[in-house]
Backbone as a printed PyTorch tensor [residue, N CA C, xyz], in Angstrom:
tensor([[[ -30.7290,  137.4910,  -84.1180],
         [ -32.1780,  137.4130,  -84.2520],
         [ -32.6460,  138.7290,  -84.8530]],

        [[ -33.4450,  138.6340,  -85.9010],
         [ -34.0190,  139.8360,  -86.5080],
         [ -35.5380,  139.8110,  -86.3020]],

        [[ -36.1800,  140.8710,  -86.7330],
         [ -37.6190,  141.0340,  -86.4730],
         [ -38.4420,  140.0130,  -87.2620]],

        [[ -37.9700,  139.6390,  -88.4610],
         [ -38.7150,  138.6420,  -89.2580],
         [ -38.6860,  137.2690,  -88.5950]],

        [[ -37.5340,  136.8750,  -88.0820],
         [ -37.4320,  135.5850,  -87.3940],
         [ -38.2610,  135.6020,  -86.1130]],

        [[ -38.2650,  136.7330,  -85.4110],
         [ -39.0740,  136.8590,  -84.1900],
         [ -40.5620,  136.7810,  -84.5190]],

        [[ -40.9700,  137.4110,  -85.6180],
         [ -42.3720,  137.3400,  -86.0450],
         [ -42.7500,  135.9020,  -86.3740]],

        [[ -41.8480,  135.1920,  -87.0240],
         [ -42.1000,  133.7810,  -87.3620],
         [ -42.2650,  132.9550,  -86.0930]],

        [[ -41.4390,  133.2050,  -85.0900],
         [ -41.5450,  132.4660,  -83.8260],
         [ -42.8620,  132.7870,  -83.1370]],

        [[ -43.2620,  134.0620,  -83.1420],
         [ -44.5360,  134.4340,  -82.5150],
         [ -45.7240,  133.8030,  -83.2500]],

        [[ -45.6640,  133.7730,  -84.5790],
         [ -46.7660,  133.1810,  -85.3360],
         [ -46.8320,  131.6700,  -85.1370]],

        [[ -45.6860,  131.0510,  -84.9370],
         [ -45.6560,  129.5960,  -84.8040],
         [ -45.9370,  129.1430,  -83.3830]],

        [[ -45.2810,  129.7670,  -82.4040],
         [ -45.3480,  129.2790,  -81.0300],
         [ -46.1960,  130.1390,  -80.1030]],

        [[ -46.5970,  131.3220,  -80.5320],
         [ -47.4170,  132.1830,  -79.7010],
         [ -46.5900,  133.1530,  -78.8790]],

        [[ -47.2860,  133.9370,  -78.0340],
         [ -46.6320,  134.9900,  -77.2630],
         [ -46.1100,  134.5140,  -75.9190]],

        [[ -46.4350,  133.2980,  -75.5280],
         [ -45.9520,  132.7750,  -74.2490],
         [ -44.5030,  132.3250,  -74.4210]],

        [[ -43.6320,  132.8840,  -73.6070],
         [ -42.1930,  132.6480,  -73.7390],
         [ -41.8340,  131.1900,  -73.4850]],

        [[ -42.5730,  130.4800,  -72.6670],
         [ -42.2740,  129.0790,  -72.3580],
         [ -42.4820,  128.1750,  -73.5750]],

        [[ -43.2900,  128.6080,  -74.5180],
         [ -43.5580,  127.8010,  -75.7100],
         [ -42.5100,  128.0010,  -76.8060]],

        [[ -41.6830,  129.0120,  -76.6840],
         [ -40.6770,  129.2820,  -77.7030],
         [ -39.5980,  128.1990,  -77.6640]],

        [[ -38.9260,  127.9550,  -78.7710],
         [ -37.8330,  126.9700,  -78.7610],
         [ -36.6870,  127.4430,  -77.8610]],

        [[ -36.0920,  126.5170,  -77.1520],
         [ -35.0440,  126.8590,  -76.1830],
         [ -33.8260,  127.5000,  -76.8470]],

        [[ -33.4810,  127.0610,  -78.0500],
         [ -32.2720,  127.5930,  -78.6910],
         [ -32.4410,  129.0410,  -79.1340]],

        [[ -33.6930,  129.4980,  -79.3190],
         [ -33.8810,  130.8950,  -79.7170],
         [ -34.5200,  131.7390,  -78.6180]],

        [[ -34.7620,  131.1750,  -77.4650],
         [ -35.4280,  131.9150,  -76.3840],
         [ -34.5790,  133.0980,  -75.9040]],

        [[ -33.2980,  132.8830,  -75.7220],
         [ -32.4130,  133.9570,  -75.2340],
         [ -32.3010,  135.0710,  -76.2710]],

        [[ -32.2130,  134.7160,  -77.5300],
         [ -32.1090,  135.7260,  -78.5780],
         [ -33.4090,  136.5210,  -78.6820]],

        [[ -34.5530,  135.8700,  -78.4600],
         [ -35.8420,  136.5790,  -78.4860],
         [ -35.9410,  137.5520,  -77.3060]],

        [[ -35.5060,  137.1100,  -76.1370],
         [ -35.5260,  138.0040,  -74.9740],
         [ -34.6420,  139.2240,  -75.2050]],

        [[ -33.4620,  139.0110,  -75.7620],
         [ -32.5450,  140.1170,  -76.0170],
         [ -33.1460,  141.0780,  -77.0500]],

        [[ -33.8230,  140.5260,  -78.0850],
         [ -34.4340,  141.3770,  -79.1030],
         [ -35.5650,  142.2050,  -78.5000]],

        [[ -36.3870,  141.6030,  -77.6500],
         [ -37.4870,  142.3670,  -77.0410],
         [ -36.9600,  143.4020,  -76.0460]],

        [[ -35.8030,  143.1600,  -75.4580],
         [ -35.2300,  144.1320,  -74.5240],
         [ -34.6260,  145.3280,  -75.2550]],

        [[ -34.1750,  145.1270,  -76.4980],
         [ -33.4950,  146.2020,  -77.2060],
         [ -34.3430,  146.8710,  -78.2880]],

        [[ -35.3410,  146.1890,  -78.7950],
         [ -36.1000,  146.7230,  -79.9220],
         [ -37.5270,  147.0940,  -79.4940]],

        [[ -37.8850,  148.3240,  -79.8030],
         [ -39.2430,  148.8010,  -79.5070],
         [ -40.2490,  148.1160,  -80.4270]],

        [[ -39.8440,  147.8570,  -81.6680],
         [ -40.7470,  147.2010,  -82.6260],
         [ -41.0550,  145.7720,  -82.1840]],

        [[ -40.0570,  145.0660,  -81.6200],
         [ -40.2730,  143.7050,  -81.1330],
         [ -41.1820,  143.7110,  -79.9200]],

        [[ -41.0540,  144.7100,  -79.0530],
         [ -41.9230,  144.8070,  -77.8710],
         [ -43.3700,  145.0610,  -78.3030]],

        [[ -43.5460,  145.9400,  -79.2680],
         [ -44.8890,  146.2400,  -79.7560],
         [ -45.5020,  144.9980,  -80.4170]],

        [[ -44.7190,  144.2660,  -81.1730],
         [ -45.1880,  143.0490,  -81.8260],
         [ -45.5790,  142.0020,  -80.7870]],

        [[ -44.7970,  141.8790,  -79.7240],
         [ -45.1060,  140.9270,  -78.6530],
         [ -46.4040,  141.3170,  -77.9510]],

        [[ -46.5950,  142.6190,  -77.7180],
         [ -47.8510,  143.0720,  -77.0890],
         [ -49.0520,  142.7640,  -77.9810]],

        [[ -48.9060,  142.9740,  -79.2870],
         [ -50.0110,  142.6870,  -80.2050],
         [ -50.3810,  141.1950,  -80.1770]],

        [[ -49.3720,  140.3700,  -80.1450],
         [ -49.6590,  138.9370,  -80.1040],
         [ -50.2580,  138.5160,  -78.7720]],

        [[ -49.8480,  139.1580,  -77.6740],
         [ -50.4480,  138.8610,  -76.3670],
         [ -51.9190,  139.2580,  -76.3500]],

        [[ -52.2340,  140.4480,  -76.9000],
         [ -53.6340,  140.8770,  -76.9730],
         [ -54.4610,  139.9420,  -77.8540]],

        [[ -53.8760,  139.5060,  -78.9510],
         [ -54.5770,  138.5790,  -79.8390],
         [ -54.8740,  137.2720,  -79.1270]],

        [[ -53.8980,  136.7210,  -78.4030],
         [ -54.1110,  135.4700,  -77.6810],
         [ -55.1420,  135.6390,  -76.5750]],

        [[ -55.1350,  136.7720,  -75.8750],
         [ -56.1200,  137.0080,  -74.8290],
         [ -57.5260,  137.1040,  -75.4160]],

        [[ -57.6620,  137.7890,  -76.5460],
         [ -58.9900,  137.9130,  -77.1530],
         [ -59.4790,  136.5710,  -77.6990]],

        [[ -58.5580,  135.7560,  -78.2120],
         [ -58.9560,  134.4290,  -78.6930],
         [ -59.3270,  133.5080,  -77.5360]],

        [[ -58.6250,  133.6430,  -76.4000],
         [ -58.9530,  132.8290,  -75.2340],
         [ -60.2860,  133.2410,  -74.6340]],

        [[ -60.6820,  134.4930,  -74.8070],
         [ -61.9380,  134.9750,  -74.2300],
         [ -63.1570,  134.4870,  -75.0180]],

        [[ -62.9610,  134.0820,  -76.2420],
         [ -64.0860,  133.6130,  -77.0540],
         [ -64.5590,  132.2490,  -76.5730]],

        [[ -65.8630,  132.1050,  -76.5090],
         [ -66.4450,  130.8010,  -76.1850],
         [ -66.7340,  130.0620,  -77.4780]],

        [[ -66.3510,  128.8160,  -77.5400],
         [ -66.6400,  128.0740,  -78.7650],
         [ -68.1420,  127.8600,  -78.9090]],

        [[ -68.6570,  127.8900,  -80.1100],
         [ -70.0920,  127.6790,  -80.2960],
         [ -70.4770,  126.2440,  -79.9560]],

        [[ -71.6990,  126.0770,  -79.5200],
         [ -72.2000,  124.7660,  -79.1360],
         [ -73.0640,  124.2170,  -80.2740]],

        [[ -72.7170,  123.0690,  -80.7610],
         [ -73.4750,  122.4120,  -81.8220],
         [ -74.0730,  121.1250,  -81.2550]],

        [[ -75.3180,  121.1650,  -80.8980],
         [ -75.9140,  119.9560,  -80.3120],
         [ -76.0450,  118.8470,  -81.3660]],

        [[ -75.6390,  117.6560,  -80.9980],
         [ -75.7660,  116.4960,  -81.8770],
         [ -74.7330,  116.4100,  -82.9790]],

        [[ -73.7420,  117.3060,  -82.9720],
         [ -72.7470,  117.2900,  -84.0360],
         [ -71.9190,  116.0050,  -83.9980]],

        [[ -71.5120,  115.6050,  -82.8070],
         [ -70.7010,  114.3980,  -82.6770],
         [ -71.4830,  113.1710,  -83.1550]],

        [[ -72.7510,  113.1090,  -82.8330],
         [ -73.5750,  111.9750,  -83.2630],
         [ -73.7440,  111.9640,  -84.7770]],

        [[ -73.9690,  113.1360,  -85.3600],
         [ -74.1040,  113.1960,  -86.8220],
         [ -72.8270,  112.7770,  -87.5280]],

        [[ -71.6890,  113.1940,  -86.9870],
         [ -70.4120,  112.8330,  -87.6000],
         [ -70.1680,  111.3330,  -87.4860]],

        [[ -70.4640,  110.7680,  -86.3290],
         [ -70.2190,  109.3400,  -86.1350],
         [ -71.1480,  108.4640,  -86.9670]],

        [[ -72.3520,  108.9550,  -87.2840],
         [ -73.3230,  108.1340,  -88.0080],
         [ -73.3860,  108.4300,  -89.5000]],

        [[ -72.5450,  109.3130,  -89.9900],
         [ -72.6010,  109.5990,  -91.4230],
         [ -71.9720,  108.4600,  -92.2100]],

        [[ -72.4600,  108.2440,  -93.4040],
         [ -71.9690,  107.1520,  -94.2470],
         [ -70.6000,  107.5040,  -94.8110]],

        [[ -69.7480,  106.5100,  -94.8670],
         [ -68.4150,  106.7100,  -95.4200],
         [ -68.4730,  106.6530,  -96.9410]],

        [[ -67.5760,  107.3440,  -97.6120],
         [ -67.5690,  107.2700,  -99.0770],
         [ -67.1480,  105.8780,  -99.5220]],

        [[ -67.5300,  105.4880, -100.7400],
         [ -67.1460,  104.1460, -101.1950],
         [ -65.6280,  104.0270, -101.3120]],

        [[ -65.1460,  102.8760, -100.9430],
         [ -63.7070,  102.6490, -100.9280],
         [ -63.2250,  102.3280, -102.3380]],

        [[ -62.1190,  102.9520, -102.7360],
         [ -61.5270,  102.7050, -104.0390],
         [ -60.6540,  101.4530, -103.9400]],

        [[ -60.9560,  100.4370, -104.7350],
         [ -60.1860,   99.2030, -104.7160],
         [ -59.0330,   99.2970, -105.7040]],

        [[ -57.9480,   98.6570, -105.3440],
         [ -56.8060,   98.6300, -106.2510],
         [ -57.0830,   97.6480, -107.3880]],

        [[ -56.2270,   97.6730, -108.3940],
         [ -56.4050,   96.8010, -109.5520],
         [ -56.3300,   95.3290, -109.1600]],

        [[ -55.3970,   94.9960, -108.2830],
         [ -55.2760,   93.5970, -107.8580],
         [ -56.4960,   93.1500, -107.0670]],

        [[ -57.0480,   94.0170, -106.2120],
         [ -58.2540,   93.6640, -105.4670],
         [ -59.4480,   93.4780, -106.3970]],

        [[ -59.5730,   94.3370, -107.4130],
         [ -60.6720,   94.1840, -108.3620],
         [ -60.5260,   92.9010, -109.1670]],

        [[ -59.2880,   92.5260, -109.5260],
         [ -59.0530,   91.2970, -110.2670],
         [ -59.4050,   90.0740, -109.4190]],

        [[ -59.0210,   90.0930, -108.1620],
         [ -59.3540,   88.9770, -107.2660],
         [ -60.8570,   88.8930, -107.0680]],

        [[ -61.5300,   90.0250, -106.9040],
         [ -62.9870,   90.0130, -106.7610],
         [ -63.6720,   89.5230, -108.0250]],

        [[ -63.0760,   89.7550, -109.1870],
         [ -63.6630,   89.2560, -110.4270],
         [ -63.4650,   87.7450, -110.5360]],

        [[ -62.2620,   87.2730, -110.1640],
         [ -61.9910,   85.8420, -110.2530],
         [ -62.7890,   85.0420, -109.2310]],

        [[ -62.8540,   85.5430, -108.0210],
         [ -63.5430,   84.8370, -106.9410],
         [ -64.6240,   85.7630, -106.3850]],

        [[ -65.7760,   85.8360, -107.0380],
         [ -66.8140,   86.7570, -106.5750],
         [ -67.4850,   86.2410, -105.3070]],

        [[ -68.1060,   87.1510, -104.6060],
         [ -68.7840,   86.7950, -103.3610],
         [ -70.1350,   86.1350, -103.6150]],

        [[ -70.7720,   86.4320, -104.7570],
         [ -72.0610,   85.8180, -105.0680],
         [ -71.8310,   84.4190, -105.6230]],

        [[ -72.7740,   83.5320, -105.3850],
         [ -72.6240,   82.1460, -105.8030],
         [ -73.3050,   81.8450, -107.1230]],

        [[ -73.2440,   82.7270, -108.0890],
         [ -73.8770,   82.4930, -109.3770],
         [ -73.1100,   81.4180, -110.1510]],

        [[ -73.8020,   80.5580, -110.9050],
         [ -73.1050,   79.5020, -111.6580],
         [ -72.2030,   80.0550, -112.7500]],

        [[ -72.5120,   81.2280, -113.2760],
         [ -71.6580,   81.8170, -114.3030],
         [ -70.3120,   82.2370, -113.7490]],

        [[ -70.2740,   82.5270, -112.4740],
         [ -69.0110,   82.9660, -111.8900],
         [ -68.0190,   81.8190, -111.7360]],

        [[ -68.4600,   80.5700, -111.8470],
         [ -67.5480,   79.4370, -111.7510],
         [ -66.6430,   79.3260, -112.9700]],

        [[ -67.0560,   79.8840, -114.0930],
         [ -66.2640,   79.8140, -115.3130],
         [ -65.1650,   80.8690, -115.3580]],

        [[ -65.2070,   81.8490, -114.5200],
         [ -64.2160,   82.9250, -114.5630],
         [ -62.7940,   82.4320, -114.3270]],

        [[ -62.5160,   81.6020, -113.2980],
         [ -61.1400,   81.1110, -113.1420],
         [ -60.6830,   80.2720, -114.3340]],

        [[ -61.6100,   79.5020, -114.9250],
         [ -61.2500,   78.6910, -116.0840],
         [ -60.8830,   79.5750, -117.2650]],

        [[ -61.6720,   80.6180, -117.4710],
         [ -61.3630,   81.5480, -118.5530],
         [ -60.0200,   82.2340, -118.3250]],

        [[ -59.7550,   82.6020, -117.0980],
         [ -58.4800,   83.2540, -116.7950],
         [ -57.3190,   82.2890, -117.0010]],

        [[ -57.5130,   81.0100, -116.6960],
         [ -56.4470,   80.0300, -116.8940],
         [ -56.2190,   79.7460, -118.3760]],

        [[ -57.2310,   79.9200, -119.2110],
         [ -57.0920,   79.6610, -120.6500],
         [ -56.4370,   80.8200, -121.3950]],

        [[ -56.3590,   81.9730, -120.7980],
         [ -55.7650,   83.1250, -121.4790],
         [ -54.3290,   82.8780, -121.9430]],

        [[ -53.4360,   82.2990, -121.1260],
         [ -52.0850,   82.0320, -121.6400],
         [ -52.0840,   81.0480, -122.8160]],

        [[ -52.9920,   80.0560, -122.7830],
         [ -53.0780,   79.1040, -123.8830],
         [ -53.5020,   79.8030, -125.1740]],

        [[ -54.5060,   80.6480, -125.0970],
         [ -54.9770,   81.3810, -126.2730],
         [ -53.8920,   82.3270, -126.7670]],

        [[ -53.2020,   82.9670, -125.8550],
         [ -52.1150,   83.8670, -126.2380],
         [ -51.0070,   83.0900, -126.9460]],

        [[ -50.6730,   81.9120, -126.4480],
         [ -49.6460,   81.0960, -127.0900],
         [ -50.0510,   80.6440, -128.4740]],

        [[ -51.3070,   80.2860, -128.6400],
         [ -51.7830,   79.8830, -129.9630],
         [ -51.7150,   81.0560, -130.9300]],

        [[ -52.1490,   82.2270, -130.4750],
         [ -52.0970,   83.4020, -131.3460],
         [ -50.6670,   83.7560, -131.7330]],

        [[ -49.7720,   83.7420, -130.7660],
         [ -48.3820,   84.0730, -131.0600],
         [ -47.7860,   83.0310, -131.9930]],

        [[ -48.1190,   81.7530, -131.7790],
         [ -47.6140,   80.6980, -132.6470],
         [ -48.1120,   80.8170, -134.0680]],

        [[ -49.3520,   81.2480, -134.2420],
         [ -49.9070,   81.3940, -135.5830],
         [ -49.4350,   82.6660, -136.2750]],

        [[ -49.1330,   83.6950, -135.5090],
         [ -48.7710,   84.9710, -136.1090],
         [ -47.2790,   85.1120, -136.3860]],

        [[ -46.4740,   84.2770, -135.7570],
         [ -45.0300,   84.3850, -135.9880],
         [ -44.5810,   83.2820, -136.9330]],

        [[ -43.5640,   83.5650, -137.7250],
         [ -43.0900,   82.6290, -138.7410],
         [ -41.9060,   81.8140, -138.2350]],

        [[ -40.9600,   82.4580, -137.6130],
         [ -39.7500,   81.8500, -137.0670],
         [ -38.9550,   81.0610, -138.1020]],

        [[ -39.1350,   81.3350, -139.4000],
         [ -38.3450,   80.7110, -140.4490],
         [ -38.7110,   79.2740, -140.7460]],

        [[ -39.8720,   78.8250, -140.3500],
         [ -40.2580,   77.4320, -140.5670],
         [ -41.3100,   77.3180, -141.6620]],

        [[ -41.2220,   78.1300, -142.6710],
         [ -42.1960,   78.0830, -143.7640],
         [ -41.8890,   76.8930, -144.6680]],

        [[ -42.9080,   76.2430, -145.1850],
         [ -42.7600,   75.0460, -146.0120],
         [ -42.1910,   75.3600, -147.3910]],

        [[ -42.4640,   76.5230, -147.9110],
         [ -42.0300,   76.8580, -149.2610],
         [ -40.6230,   77.4550, -149.3020]],

        [[ -39.8840,   77.3600, -148.2340],
         [ -38.5470,   77.9290, -148.1910],
         [ -37.5710,   77.0510, -148.9660]],

        [[ -36.6160,   77.6740, -149.5860],
         [ -35.6060,   76.9390, -150.3470],
         [ -34.5820,   76.2760, -149.4210]],

        [[ -34.5980,   76.6160, -148.1570],
         [ -33.6730,   76.0050, -147.2110],
         [ -33.9730,   74.5330, -147.0160]],

        [[ -35.2400,   74.1210, -147.1440],
         [ -35.5810,   72.7130, -147.0010],
         [ -34.9320,   71.8830, -148.1070]],

        [[ -34.8420,   72.4380, -149.2760],
         [ -34.1830,   71.7200, -150.3660],
         [ -32.7090,   71.5070, -150.0260]],

        [[ -32.1060,   72.4820, -149.4090],
         [ -30.7080,   72.3550, -149.0030],
         [ -30.5540,   71.2090, -148.0050]],

        [[ -31.4560,   71.1490, -147.0050],
         [ -31.3700,   70.1000, -145.9980],
         [ -31.6480,   68.7310, -146.6130]],

        [[ -32.5580,   68.6920, -147.5500],
         [ -32.8110,   67.4220, -148.2410],
         [ -31.5560,   66.9510, -148.9550]],

        [[ -30.8680,   67.8530, -149.6180],
         [ -29.6330,   67.4950, -150.3070],
         [ -28.5820,   67.0170, -149.3230]],

        [[ -28.4680,   67.6710, -148.2110],
         [ -27.4910,   67.2690, -147.1960],
         [ -27.7850,   65.8750, -146.6770]],

        [[ -29.0410,   65.5940, -146.4060],
         [ -29.4040,   64.2730, -145.8910],
         [ -29.1480,   63.1850, -146.9320]],

        [[ -29.4000,   63.4810, -148.1840],
         [ -29.1340,   62.5030, -149.2470],
         [ -27.6380,   62.2440, -149.3340]],

        [[ -26.8300,   63.2700, -149.2580],
         [ -25.3750,   63.0960, -149.3380],
         [ -24.8460,   62.3160, -148.1340]],

        [[ -25.4360,   62.5530, -146.9560],
         [ -25.0140,   61.7990, -145.7740],
         [ -25.3720,   60.3250, -145.9060]],

        [[ -26.4610,   60.0370, -146.5770],
         [ -26.8710,   58.6380, -146.7240],
         [ -25.9390,   57.8660, -147.6550]],

        [[ -25.1980,   58.5260, -148.5120],
         [ -24.2620,   57.8600, -149.4040],
         [ -22.9590,   57.4830, -148.7100]],

        [[ -22.6960,   58.0430, -147.5540],
         [ -21.4570,   57.7340, -146.8470],
         [ -21.4940,   56.3020, -146.3280]],

        [[ -20.3440,   55.7200, -146.2920],
         [ -20.2280,   54.3610, -145.7590],
         [ -19.7320,   54.4940, -144.3190]],

        [[ -20.6100,   54.1870, -143.3950],
         [ -20.2690,   54.3360, -141.9820],
         [ -19.7620,   53.0300, -141.3780]],

        [[ -19.5420,   52.0470, -142.2180],
         [ -19.0280,   50.7850, -141.6970],
         [ -17.5150,   50.7710, -141.6270]],

        [[ -16.8690,   51.8200, -142.1170],
         [ -15.4210,   51.9060, -142.0360],
         [ -14.9820,   51.9930, -140.5680]],

        [[ -13.7360,   51.6700, -140.3350],
         [ -13.2060,   51.6520, -138.9660],
         [ -13.0690,   53.0530, -138.3600]],

        [[ -12.9830,   54.0550, -139.1880],
         [ -12.8240,   55.4190, -138.6400],
         [ -14.1160,   55.9280, -137.9920]],

        [[ -15.2670,   55.3730, -138.3450],
         [ -16.5250,   55.8110, -137.7510],
         [ -16.9370,   54.9520, -136.5540]],

        [[ -16.3520,   53.8020, -136.4110],
         [ -16.7200,   52.8990, -135.3040],
         [ -15.9480,   53.2710, -134.0470]],

        [[ -16.5470,   53.0680, -132.8970],
         [ -15.8470,   53.4270, -131.6480],
         [ -14.7520,   52.4870, -131.2620]]])
């Protein structure tokens, strides 16, 4: 135990030996028995605690009532709570009935936009259609009445 650790214990637990942690109590006693600086530090903390105990706390009449009756700050809602309040509002206005319908139409509108904005290789002017037309014409010339095509 050194003087810095003893100072930390005094600042944390006070000058009363019963409040000190049990694992360091013996080391603190040994330090105060051997070190004059530790004894002086312990006396200073004892005087400080006695002077603090001698002080009377100030009396504030009506403080508890004022604290209990003060208005609370507005509560911050999360994004999901705000979304639910927008979809299902507490007021019964007729305009608010359209909000769930509008929210349900959003995926449909998004799908239409994505469908119109993406090509996916299905353009009418592509030369690949001519290839498929040729393939279909060639398949139509085959004779499927032969025995090799029948089950």
